C-alpha positions in Angstrom: -4.1 4.0 -19.3 -0.8 3.4 -21.1 2.8 4.2 -20.6 2.5 6.8 -23.4 -0.1 8.7 -21.3 2.5 9.4 -18.7 4.7 12.4 -19.1 7.7 10.9 -20.8 9.4 14.3 -21.2 9.8 14.9 -17.5 13.5 15.2 -16.9 13.4 16.4 -13.3 14.4 14.0 -10.5 11.5 11.7 -9.8 9.3 12.6 -6.9 7.8 10.1 -4.5 4.1 10.1 -3.8 1.9 7.8 -1.7 -1.3 6.3 -3.0 -3.6 4.8 -0.4 -6.6 2.8 -1.6 -9.3 3.2 1.1 -12.6 2.3 -0.5 -12.9 -1.2 1.1 -15.6 -2.2 3.5 -13.6 -4.4 5.8 -16.2 -7.1 6.1 -14.1 -9.4 8.3 -14.0 -6.8 11.1 -17.8 -7.0 11.5 -17.8 -3.3 12.5 -20.3 -0.5 11.9 -18.0 1.3 9.6 -15.2 0.4 7.2 -12.2 -0.8 9.1 -9.9 2.0 8.0 -12.1 4.4 10.1 -12.0 2.3 13.3 -10.1 3.9 16.2 -6.5 2.8 16.9 -5.6 4.5 20.1 -6.7 8.2 19.8 -7.4 8.5 16.1 -8.8 6.6 13.1 -6.7 3.9 11.5 -6.5 5.8 8.2 -5.3 8.9 10.0 -2.4 7.0 11.4 -1.6 5.7 7.9 -1.7 9.1 6.3 0.3 10.7 9.1 3.1 8.2 8.5 3.6 9.6 5.0 3.2 13.2 6.3 6.0 12.5 8.7 8.4 11.6 5.9 10.3 14.4 4.1 10.8 12.1 1.2 7.1 12.0 0.3 6.0 14.9 -1.9 2.3 14.2 -1.7 -0.2 11.6 -0.4 -3.3 10.6 -2.4 -6.2 8.7 -0.7 -8.7 6.9 -2.9 -12.2 6.5 -1.4 -15.6 5.7 -2.8 -17.6 8.5 -4.4 -20.2 8.4 -1.6 -17.8 7.9 1.4 -19.5 9.7 4.4 -16.5 9.4 6.7 -13.4 10.8 5.0 -14.1 14.5 5.5 -14.1 13.9 9.3 -10.8 12.1 9.2 -9.0 14.3 6.7 -10.6 17.7 7.1 -7.5 19.5 5.8 -7.3 17.5 2.6 -7.3 19.6 -0.6 -5.9 22.8 0.9 -3.5 24.5 -1.5 -0.7 24.2 1.1 -1.6 20.7 2.1 0.2 17.5 1.2 -2.9 15.3 1.1 -5.6 14.9 -1.7 -8.7 12.8 -1.5 -9.6 11.1 -4.8 -13.3 10.1 -4.8 -12.9 7.4 -7.5 -12.7 4.2 -5.6 -13.8 1.0 -7.2 -15.3 -2.4 -6.2 -11.8 -3.9 -5.6 -8.5 -2.8 -4.3 -7.0 -3.1 -7.8 -9.7 -1.1 -9.4 -9.3 1.7 -6.8 -5.6 1.8 -7.5 -6.1 1.9 -11.3 -8.8 4.6 -11.0 -6.4 6.6 -8.8 -3.6 6.3 -11.3 -6.0 7.5 -14.1 -6.9 10.5 -12.0 -3.2 11.4 -11.6 -2.3 11.0 -15.3 -1.7 14.8 -15.6 0.0 15.2 -12.3 2.8 12.6 -12.4 5.7 11.9 -14.7 6.5 8.5 -16.1 9.4 8.0 -13.7 7.8 9.5 -10.6 7.6 6.8 -7.9 4.3 5.7 -6.5 4.2 4.1 -3.1 1.0 2.1 -2.8 0.1 1.4 0.8 -2.7 -0.4 2.5 -5.0 1.9 4.6 -5.1 -0.9 7.2 -1.4 -0.8 8.0 -1.2 2.0 10.5 2.1 0.9 11.9 4.1 2.4 9.0 6.6 5.1 9.9 9.1 7.4 8.3 12.0 5.1 9.0 10.4 2.2 7.0 9.5 4.6 4.2 13.1 5.8 4.0 14.4 2.2 4.0 12.1 1.2 1.1 13.1 4.3 -1.0 16.8 4.1 -0.3 17.2 0.3 -0.7 15.1 0.1 -3.8 16.9 3.0 -5.3 16.4 3.3 -9.0 15.8 -0.5 -9.5 13.8 -0.7 -12.7 11.3 -3.2 -11.3 10.6 -1.2 -8.1 10.5 -2.7 -4.7 8.4 -3.6 -1.7 8.6 -4.1 2.1 8.4 -7.7 3.1 9.3 -10.0 6.0 11.4 -13.2 5.5 9.5 -16.3 6.7 11.0 -17.6 10.0 8.5 -20.2 11.0 8.2 -23.7 9.7 5.7 -23.8 6.8 3.2 -26.6 6.4 1.0 -27.5 3.5 -2.3 -28.7 4.7 -4.9 -31.0 3.1 -8.2 -29.1 2.7 -10.4 -32.3 3.1 -8.8 -33.7 6.2 -7.4 -30.6 7.8 -4.1 -32.4 8.3 -0.5 -31.6 7.4 0.7 -33.2 4.2 4.1 -31.6 3.7 6.7 -29.2 5.1 7.5 -26.5 2.7 11.1 -25.2 2.5 11.1 -21.6 3.8 14.3 -20.6 2.1 13.6 -17.6 -0.1 10.0 -17.2 1.2 8.8 -13.7 2.2 5.6 -12.2 3.5 4.7 -9.2 1.4 3.9 -5.9 3.1 3.3 -2.4 1.8 4.3 0.2 0.7 5.1 -1.3 -2.7 7.0 1.3 -4.9 7.1 1.4 -8.7 7.5 4.1 -11.3 4.2 5.6 -12.4 4.7 4.2 -16.0 5.5 0.7 -14.8 2.6 0.5 -12.4 0.2 1.7 -15.0 1.5 -0.9 -17.5 1.5 -3.7 -15.1 -2.1 -3.1 -13.9 -3.3 -2.6 -17.5 -1.9 -6.0 -18.5 -3.5 -7.8 -15.5 -6.5 -9.4 -17.2 -7.3 -11.7 -14.3 -7.9 -9.6 -11.1 -8.1 -12.7 -9.0 -4.5 -13.6 -9.9 -3.2 -10.2 -8.8 -3.0 -10.3 -5.0 -0.8 -7.2 -4.7 0.8 -4.7 -7.0 4.1 -6.6 -7.0 2.4 -9.6 -8.5 1.2 -7.5 -11.4 4.8 -6.4 -12.0 6.1 -10.0 -11.6 3.6 -11.1 -14.3 5.5 -8.9 -16.8 8.6 -11.0 -16.1 10.2 -8.5 -13.7 11.5 -9.0 -10.2 10.8 -6.2 -7.7 13.4 -5.8 -5.0 12.5 -7.2 -1.5 13.3 -4.8 1.3 13.0 -6.1 4.9 10.1 -4.5 6.7 9.0 -4.8 10.3 6.3 -6.6 12.3 4.9 -3.2 13.4 3.7 -2.8 9.8 1.1 -5.5 10.2 -2.2 -5.4 8.3 -5.2 -5.0 10.6 -7.7 -7.6 9.4 -9.4 -9.1 12.5 -10.6 -7.3 15.7 -7.7 -8.9 17.6 -5.2 -7.1 15.4 -6.3 -3.7 16.7 -4.6 -4.3 20.1 -1.4 -5.5 18.4 -1.4 -2.3 16.3 -2.0 -0.2 19.4 0.9 -1.9 21.1 3.4 -1.1 18.3 2.1 2.5 18.0 2.7 3.0 21.7 6.4 2.1 21.3 9.2 4.4 20.1 8.8 4.8 16.3 12.5 4.2 15.6 13.4 0.8 14.2 
């Protein structure tokens, strides 16, 4: 997939679409199903995530990437694929998050223009809401390198010694941020960045692939409610935020 494969002739105002990689197995949750399908409150985690994008008038469409043999998705998104719907399931997930995103971008090569904005979001961040989506889009604007939600580090940061388990240094926290998602880039830039990423282990998020091109995505302050559910204890925290007023 190259920049040239994108529709360079598209002169319309760029649209914003969401791309949610959801082919992971969530091994650290030790659950009977992938973590994106675990219940958070009254509905599956992935449904909360998708509904956040559906609640935003700024998002033209939402694409969910799952594995080809995913047995759960039809029960979570039964309305996906309807002509009038705003959600499409792409059954082209890969072995890694990066591979799932790249496969999803390949699948959308005929649907998106080069300058259309793709908001890549973790399926396991159900606390996203329309206000955060709007903040990312508005504050990133037309920044050429895109942007991402993130939280400035407020705690004292220590560097530990792996052998002894002790603290060996205090790291200056000035300028340190904790990356969240969505991370938003033009379709052409995201394709180019991921194609250039030869070492998947070095690409911990989409922004790191863009940074590897020598670009600096804009940091937009997110919110703690947009936490990533990784461990079983995170579910209760997510439920707490979802029970609160969605305004920020």
